[in-house]
TIBALO-145089 format. One record per residue (C-alpha): residue number from 1; residue in one letter; x, y, z. Coordinates in steps of 0.02 Angstrom, whole numbers. Layout:
<NUM, A, <X, Y, Z>>
...
% end
This chain:
<1, M, <-8, 6, -16>>
<2, A, <72, 172, -58>>
<3, V, <32, 332, 47>>
<4, D, <54, 507, 14>>
<5, I, <174, 560, 180>>
<6, K, <159, 749, 151>>
<7, E, <-21, 767, 102>>
<8, N, <-94, 642, 229>>
<9, R, <14, 696, 379>>
<10, V, <-88, 746, 519>>
<11, I, <-53, 861, 700>>
<12, H, <-178, 845, 835>>
<13, N, <-132, 971, 958>>
<14, L, <-256, 952, 1102>>
<15, K, <-186, 1082, 1239>>
<16, S, <-139, 974, 1398>>
<17, K, <-221, 817, 1310>>
<18, P, <-134, 696, 1205>>
<19, E, <-50, 755, 1054>>
<20, L, <-29, 643, 910>>
<21, V, <79, 670, 757>>
<22, T, <33, 554, 615>>
<23, F, <114, 508, 450>>
<24, G, <60, 409, 317>>
<25, C, <-109, 344, 263>>
<26, R, <-318, 356, 293>>
<27, L, <-267, 191, 400>>
<28, N, <-149, 284, 491>>
<29, T, <-274, 438, 520>>
<30, Y, <-403, 317, 571>>
<31, E, <-276, 237, 708>>
<32, S, <-236, 407, 780>>
<33, A, <-419, 433, 820>>
<34, V, <-418, 264, 898>>
<35, M, <-283, 313, 999>>
<36, Q, <-342, 494, 1047>>
<37, S, <-479, 399, 1105>>
<38, H, <-393, 276, 1225>>
<39, A, <-252, 392, 1291>>
<40, E, <-365, 513, 1347>>
<41, A, <-480, 392, 1419>>
<42, A, <-315, 330, 1519>>
<43, G, <-276, 510, 1576>>
<44, L, <-105, 526, 1485>>
<45, E, <-45, 714, 1498>>
<46, D, <108, 811, 1429>>
<47, T, <112, 663, 1318>>
<48, I, <151, 658, 1114>>
<49, I, <125, 523, 1018>>
<50, F, <191, 472, 860>>
<51, N, <106, 356, 727>>
<52, T, <244, 333, 610>>
<53, C, <247, 255, 438>>
<54, A, <381, 139, 353>>
<55, V, <321, 145, 185>>
<56, T, <479, 237, 122>>
<57, K, <637, 281, 191>>
<58, E, <597, 470, 192>>
<59, A, <434, 421, 281>>
<60, E, <553, 353, 449>>
<61, R, <664, 510, 419>>
<62, Q, <531, 638, 425>>
<63, A, <463, 537, 593>>
<64, R, <635, 541, 677>>
<65, Q, <661, 715, 633>>
<66, A, <502, 733, 702>>
<67, I, <547, 654, 857>>
<68, R, <696, 753, 882>>
<69, R, <619, 929, 879>>
<70, A, <475, 884, 972>>
<71, R, <600, 839, 1118>>
<72, R, <693, 1000, 1105>>
<73, D, <541, 1089, 1099>>
<74, H, <449, 997, 1245>>
<75, P, <581, 941, 1367>>
<76, H, <452, 896, 1503>>
<77, K, <345, 791, 1381>>
<78, K, <335, 594, 1343>>
<79, I, <354, 539, 1186>>
<80, I, <289, 371, 1112>>
<81, V, <330, 302, 956>>
<82, T, <219, 181, 878>>
<83, G, <150, 132, 699>>
<84, C, <235, 25, 559>>
<85, A, <404, 91, 574>>
<86, A, <404, 42, 762>>
<87, Q, <336, -96, 721>>
<88, I, <461, -162, 618>>
<89, S, <612, -95, 691>>
<90, P, <557, -72, 866>>
<91, E, <763, -58, 919>>
<92, K, <774, 69, 819>>
<93, Y, <665, 192, 912>>
<94, A, <701, 110, 1061>>
<95, A, <888, 175, 1052>>
<96, M, <834, 354, 1004>>
<97, S, <856, 454, 1183>>
<98, E, <727, 550, 1149>>
<99, V, <592, 408, 1145>>
<100, D, <510, 350, 1318>>
<101, R, <419, 204, 1251>>
<102, V, <391, 93, 1094>>
<103, I, <214, 19, 1055>>
<104, G, <177, -113, 931>>
<105, N, <53, -89, 800>>
<106, D, <-78, -226, 878>>
<107, L, <-79, -149, 1029>>
<108, K, <-85, 43, 988>>
<109, L, <-285, -7, 962>>
<110, K, <-305, -94, 1142>>
<111, G, <-358, 25, 1266>>
<112, D, <-262, -77, 1408>>
<113, T, <-104, -32, 1332>>
<114, W, <-122, 166, 1376>>
<115, F, <-144, 122, 1560>>
<116, E, <6, 4, 1579>>
<117, T, <129, 170, 1614>>
<118, D, <260, 67, 1715>>
<119, S, <276, -87, 1595>>
<120, D, <432, -106, 1478>>
<121, K, <512, 20, 1362>>
<122, V, <470, -83, 1211>>
<123, L, <302, -168, 1195>>
<124, V, <284, -243, 1022>>
<125, N, <224, -431, 962>>
<126, D, <238, -534, 831>>
<127, I, <119, -450, 698>>
<128, M, <111, -587, 596>>
<129, T, <37, -717, 748>>
<130, I, <-131, -582, 745>>
<131, E, <-267, -681, 668>>
<132, E, <-416, -556, 708>>
<133, T, <-435, -350, 691>>
<134, A, <-553, -272, 799>>
<135, S, <-697, -138, 797>>
<136, H, <-670, 28, 879>>
<137, L, <-795, 153, 881>>
<138, V, <-724, 309, 868>>
<139, D, <-827, 466, 924>>
<140, G, <-784, 610, 808>>
<141, F, <-636, 626, 691>>
<142, E, <-544, 795, 752>>
<143, G, <-543, 925, 612>>
<144, R, <-611, 834, 486>>
<145, A, <-784, 826, 368>>
<146, R, <-751, 651, 341>>
<147, A, <-735, 487, 435>>
<148, F, <-615, 360, 397>>
<149, L, <-654, 177, 444>>
<150, Q, <-555, 39, 449>>
<151, V, <-637, -134, 360>>
<152, Q, <-478, -222, 355>>
<153, N, <-296, -238, 386>>
<154, G, <-137, -327, 351>>
<155, C, <-82, -415, 184>>
<156, N, <-57, -582, 108>>
<157, H, <42, -536, -33>>
<158, R, <213, -510, -40>>
<159, C, <256, -365, -181>>
<160, T, <443, -374, -192>>
<161, F, <468, -171, -152>>
<162, C, <333, -192, 13>>
<163, I, <378, -186, 200>>
<164, I, <210, -157, 258>>
<165, P, <150, -327, 267>>
<166, Y, <293, -332, 423>>
<167, G, <219, -202, 492>>
<168, R, <36, -269, 478>>
<169, G, <53, -444, 462>>
<170, N, <-72, -530, 364>>
<171, S, <-253, -479, 305>>
<172, R, <-387, -474, 426>>
<173, S, <-561, -408, 412>>
<174, V, <-676, -325, 541>>
<175, P, <-849, -422, 531>>
<176, I, <-985, -334, 427>>
<177, G, <-1089, -301, 579>>
<178, E, <-954, -203, 663>>
<179, I, <-951, -97, 501>>
<180, Y, <-1109, -78, 511>>
<181, K, <-1104, -1, 687>>
<182, Q, <-959, 106, 655>>
<183, V, <-1030, 202, 477>>
<184, Q, <-1202, 208, 601>>
<185, N, <-1095, 291, 716>>
<186, V, <-1023, 435, 632>>
<187, V, <-1184, 454, 521>>
<188, A, <-1283, 486, 681>>
<189, Q, <-1126, 628, 727>>
<190, G, <-1165, 710, 568>>
<191, Y, <-1029, 650, 451>>
<192, K, <-1094, 666, 262>>
<193, E, <-947, 563, 192>>
<194, V, <-856, 386, 249>>
<195, V, <-710, 309, 180>>
<196, F, <-665, 132, 199>>
<197, T, <-475, 101, 238>>
<198, G, <-370, -51, 238>>
<199, V, <-220, -117, 179>>
<200, D, <-286, -210, 53>>
<201, V, <-469, -189, 51>>
<202, T, <-503, -297, -109>>
<203, D, <-453, -443, -14>>
<204, Y, <-577, -419, 132>>
<205, G, <-677, -568, 189>>
<206, L, <-597, -708, 136>>
<207, D, <-542, -743, 328>>
<208, L, <-736, -718, 382>>
<209, P, <-881, -845, 392>>
<210, G, <-950, -872, 248>>
<211, K, <-811, -759, 148>>
<212, P, <-929, -609, 118>>
<213, S, <-828, -503, -39>>
<214, F, <-782, -330, -15>>
<215, G, <-916, -286, -126>>
<216, Q, <-1043, -380, -40>>
<217, M, <-992, -306, 129>>
<218, I, <-1035, -135, 43>>
<219, K, <-1213, -175, -2>>
<220, R, <-1255, -240, 165>>
<221, V, <-1199, -79, 253>>
<222, L, <-1269, 45, 138>>
<223, A, <-1426, -18, 133>>
<224, L, <-1420, -22, 339>>
<225, V, <-1371, 141, 336>>
<226, P, <-1477, 221, 199>>
<227, D, <-1440, 421, 271>>
<228, L, <-1259, 403, 233>>
<229, P, <-1232, 512, 72>>
<230, R, <-1064, 490, 20>>
<231, L, <-945, 341, 25>>
<232, R, <-764, 340, -37>>
<233, L, <-645, 199, -59>>
<234, S, <-466, 182, -23>>
<235, S, <-331, 83, -137>>
<236, L, <-407, -60, -242>>
<237, D, <-311, -178, -307>>
<238, P, <-378, -178, -499>>
<239, V, <-391, -390, -540>>
<240, E, <-476, -419, -364>>
<241, I, <-640, -295, -402>>
<242, D, <-786, -419, -369>>
<243, D, <-932, -436, -457>>
<244, D, <-1045, -350, -314>>
<245, L, <-924, -203, -319>>
<246, W, <-953, -181, -520>>
<247, D, <-1124, -188, -467>>
<248, L, <-1099, -20, -346>>
<249, I, <-994, 54, -473>>
<250, A, <-1139, 29, -605>>
<251, N, <-1271, 82, -494>>
<252, E, <-1257, 167, -321>>
<253, P, <-1245, 346, -329>>
<254, R, <-1187, 339, -140>>
<255, L, <-1020, 278, -186>>
<256, M, <-923, 410, -277>>
<257, P, <-860, 402, -448>>
<258, H, <-688, 407, -388>>
<259, L, <-582, 258, -369>>
<260, H, <-405, 261, -328>>
<261, I, <-287, 102, -399>>
<262, S, <-127, 17, -329>>
<263, L, <-58, 19, -499>>
<264, Q, <142, 39, -456>>
<265, A, <180, 22, -647>>
<266, G, <120, 21, -833>>
<267, D, <252, -94, -888>>
<268, D, <222, -291, -889>>
<269, M, <419, -329, -854>>
<270, V, <421, -217, -721>>
<271, L, <248, -277, -631>>
<272, K, <316, -458, -644>>
<273, R, <479, -408, -565>>
<274, M, <364, -337, -415>>
<275, K, <281, -468, -412>>
<276, R, <95, -369, -432>>
<277, R, <-55, -476, -472>>
<278, H, <-99, -381, -622>>
<279, L, <-24, -333, -795>>
<280, R, <-42, -183, -906>>
<281, A, <-207, -253, -990>>
<282, D, <-267, -278, -832>>
<283, I, <-255, -106, -797>>
<284, V, <-327, -28, -950>>
<285, N, <-480, -155, -955>>
<286, M, <-527, -116, -776>>
<287, V, <-530, 61, -835>>
<288, E, <-641, 34, -983>>
<289, R, <-762, -66, -894>>
<290, A, <-761, 63, -756>>
<291, R, <-812, 205, -887>>
<292, S, <-936, 103, -971>>
<293, L, <-1031, 80, -817>>
<294, R, <-1030, 254, -760>>
<295, P, <-952, 374, -885>>
<296, D, <-909, 531, -744>>
<297, I, <-791, 409, -649>>
<298, V, <-608, 476, -626>>
<299, F, <-458, 374, -577>>
<300, G, <-309, 407, -454>>
<301, A, <-161, 289, -434>>
<302, D, <-3, 245, -336>>
<303, I, <150, 236, -460>>
<304, I, <330, 216, -411>>
<305, A, <460, 295, -531>>
<306, G, <647, 203, -550>>
<307, F, <611, 39, -488>>
<308, P, <765, -88, -494>>
<309, T, <793, -125, -682>>
<310, E, <672, 1, -744>>
<311, T, <739, 42, -937>>
<312, D, <689, 197, -1014>>
<313, E, <584, 86, -1108>>
<314, M, <480, 19, -969>>
<315, F, <471, 189, -895>>
<316, E, <387, 260, -1059>>
<317, N, <259, 134, -1038>>
<318, T, <236, 175, -857>>
<319, R, <202, 371, -909>>
<320, R, <96, 317, -1059>>
<321, I, <-39, 247, -947>>
<322, I, <-62, 377, -854>>
<323, E, <-105, 476, -1016>>
<324, D, <-187, 330, -1089>>
<325, C, <-318, 291, -945>>
<326, N, <-308, 477, -886>>
<327, I, <-275, 462, -716>>
<328, I, <-294, 612, -631>>
<329, H, <-234, 588, -460>>
<330, N, <-56, 537, -449>>
<331, H, <25, 494, -306>>
<332, I, <210, 467, -368>>
<333, F, <352, 386, -266>>
<334, P, <526, 375, -302>>
<335, Y, <590, 211, -278>>
<336, S, <643, 181, -94>>
<337, V, <758, 41, -67>>
<338, R, <674, -63, 76>>
<339, E, <802, -188, 170>>
<340, G, <744, -368, 178>>
<341, T, <631, -337, 20>>
<342, P, <686, -419, -133>>
<343, A, <696, -272, -225>>
<344, A, <830, -206, -128>>
<345, K, <937, -354, -205>>
<346, M, <910, -314, -368>>
<347, P, <999, -200, -485>>
<348, Q, <947, -28, -421>>
<349, V, <912, 122, -541>>
<350, N, <1039, 284, -517>>
<351, G, <974, 411, -400>>
<352, A, <968, 552, -509>>
<353, V, <882, 457, -661>>
<354, I, <743, 403, -500>>
<355, K, <717, 583, -455>>
<356, E, <703, 644, -649>>
<357, R, <581, 491, -697>>
<358, A, <451, 541, -546>>
<359, A, <460, 724, -593>>
<360, I, <409, 667, -772>>
<361, L, <273, 575, -694>>
<362, R, <208, 723, -599>>
<363, E, <212, 828, -738>>
<364, E, <105, 688, -851>>
<365, G, <-28, 681, -690>>
<366, D, <-26, 861, -693>>
<367, K, <-76, 870, -862>>
<368, Q, <-212, 757, -854>>
<369, L, <-288, 838, -694>>
<370, H, <-278, 1012, -782>>
<371, K, <-382, 937, -940>>
<372, F, <-506, 852, -841>>
<373, Q, <-523, 1027, -715>>
<374, Q, <-557, 1118, -903>>
<375, S, <-694, 1002, -931>>
<376, E, <-772, 1019, -774>>
<377, I, <-819, 1199, -803>>
<378, G, <-994, 1226, -839>>
<379, K, <-1048, 1058, -740>>
<380, M, <-1154, 1042, -561>>
<381, R, <-1057, 981, -453>>
<382, Q, <-1084, 930, -264>>
<383, V, <-966, 983, -129>>
<384, L, <-914, 923, 41>>
<385, I, <-852, 1092, 146>>
<386, E, <-719, 1048, 256>>
<387, K, <-660, 1216, 321>>
<388, D, <-610, 1391, 247>>
<389, G, <-738, 1391, 112>>
<390, S, <-640, 1219, 36>>
<391, G, <-687, 1053, 4>>
<392, H, <-685, 923, -100>>
<393, T, <-827, 859, -243>>
<394, E, <-888, 697, -297>>
<395, H, <-724, 658, -413>>
<396, F, <-609, 719, -267>>
<397, M, <-570, 876, -350>>
<398, R, <-521, 1003, -216>>
<399, I, <-615, 1176, -234>>
<400, N, <-599, 1348, -148>>
<401, G, <-710, 1505, -123>>
<402, V, <-870, 1419, -82>>
<403, K, <-987, 1448, 49>>
<404, G, <-1048, 1357, 181>>
<405, A, <-996, 1264, 352>>
<406, A, <-902, 1135, 383>>
<407, G, <-992, 967, 342>>
<408, E, <-1114, 1026, 234>>
<409, L, <-1147, 959, 64>>
<410, I, <-1179, 1082, -57>>
<411, N, <-1209, 1104, -253>>
<412, I, <-1116, 1217, -355>>
<413, T, <-1092, 1253, -530>>
<414, V, <-889, 1261, -579>>
<415, E, <-886, 1439, -667>>
<416, S, <-684, 1417, -691>>
<417, K, <-530, 1318, -673>>
<418, N, <-479, 1448, -541>>
<419, I, <-587, 1365, -411>>
<420, F, <-486, 1233, -392>>
<421, T, <-328, 1222, -272>>
% end
């Protein structure tokens, strides 16, 4: 699972209450809300909790830098480190003089953990032994108009570039009844949009009785919570979209017309060396099928630039897939070596070349985004207002200059490209 560490970095500063510093994915955002609730219930004060990401070296570097800065700025506060980086390398963070405690990914979500103030400095379990993902009801998401809800955790697949399964464990699903309770809870609080998050959400249900698919789960939850106006999904594996999810794409207006694809590359040889489950043609076919069912649907993608052995020709195939499939929301990641992964042993691409290729991919993505923005002029769109007169449309286009209170859904006519940020 790839993430944008800059866009999704969240800081919750609640005066004397525990302060959460979150790096990484939407799942981390949800889990930080859970930890905030547990830490407050435990009565923690003068504490900063870092929920780390391990998807790239840069994510870890930023976390360590923030930890050191926090110690300089707040020498009297207790610093706790958790998240994927802490789970994978607990000894690294325990060795930092700035850190008071290291907590593993499964234990951070258990309320009792936050009461155990006198226990060992390092509380980290073997994540591969965890077989269940508990449900966590969160009373509000500080400063956010949409609610992020975990429906799945972990991953059964071993892509050659990815370290995340060793931070999250194997795939585990939240039972449908528990997801329903969570959605019902946040809708009752007034949230107009829910985002279903996970590490590999299209693997949902394989570990549950009856093996309900991801699409089946969504159908049941939407039927049980008719008052939910908008549902959005996190990153999807393109070859694991089940028949019920295809039916939802075609016929459910509450499912937003915006799908994010775990694409990673547009070249077949690179995809094979990544040990992905799809080829280039699978992406093209998925996009074409989705557009045939819902013509206004848009796509985002996670893409890695400069994967080991990537030639100029292979890179060009990746650049062209952004253009060919008109992918407008692109998360581009320069390849980052992760020790312990098979890709780390492959012939590496020069760092300057990786940086250049990432810039080219971002430029191509911007080109597709600007084309879409131009096509939106004159159209009526529904905006979920978040703060300061800004929000997102159904297609996850961020806009500004709209009137309304945070959490409101309003209809606007797009009069100019200038409305987009």
